N, C-alpha and C positions, 0 to 999 in steps of 0.2 A: 290723822295720825293713828287712830284706833285700827283702821282698816290695814294700814301698812304693817303694824305690829302683828295683827292677826295673820296676815299672809306669811310673814317671816316665821311665826311660831308653827303654823300648820304645814308650810311647804319647805322652807329653807332648813328648818330644824326638825323635819318630819321623822328622821331616824331616831333622834333622841326622844321626841314626843311619843313615838310608837313603843319604844322600850319602856318608858315611864308609865304610860297610861293605856297602851294597847293600840292595835292597828285601826280599830273602829272609833278611836277617840277624836275629839275636836275641841279646840280651845277658842272661845269667843271672847274678844276684848270688848267689854261693855262700855267702859268709860275711862278716860285719862283726865285727871284734874291736877291743878297746881295748888299746893297748900302753902299759903303765904307765910304762915308762922313757922313752918318747918323748913321752908325753902327746898321743897321736894315735890315730886310728882306722886300721885296715888293712882295705881292702875287696878281697876276692877276687872277680873276675868271670871269666866264660867268654863269649867271643864266638863265636857259631856263624854262619858265613858261607860263601859258595860261590865268591867271586871272589878268587883270590890276588893279583891286581894291585891291588885296592883295599886289601888288607892291607898291601902294600909301601908304598903311598902314605900311609896314614893311621895306622899303628900305630907307636908307642904313644901318640902325642900326641892322637889322636882320642878314645880312651877316657878319657884324663885330662880332656880338654875336656868331654866329656859328663858325667862324674862331678862335676866341679867346678861345672858349670852347674846340676846337680840338687841339690847340697847345700843351697843356701839355701831350697829348697822344703821339704826335710825339717826343717831348722832345728836338729836335735840334734847334728849333726856339724860341727865347725869346721875341724879339721885332718884330712887323710886322705892315706894312701899307698895307691896303687892297684897291685894285682898282677893281671895278666891273662894268661889263656891263650886260645888260638885253636883252634877246631876247624873243619875244612872239611867241608862237606856233599859227598856224592857227586854 
């Protein structure tokens, strides 16, 4: 499921991703887990980008938007909490 979500984020939503994080950005879905007590999924993602100014403008709401836009495509995840880290390219 991680790979499917990553493909959707980087290819199907590429225009939105590029506007939010730059054309050289990449989103890596590291892990999707189920939290029993919260009855929700937790999605760990890493955003690799090269423009700190775009980060300041679009994070964390940008990745939340992208994830929640892609969830209906996957269909298996109803509720999700997103945890993201950002790595800047040299």
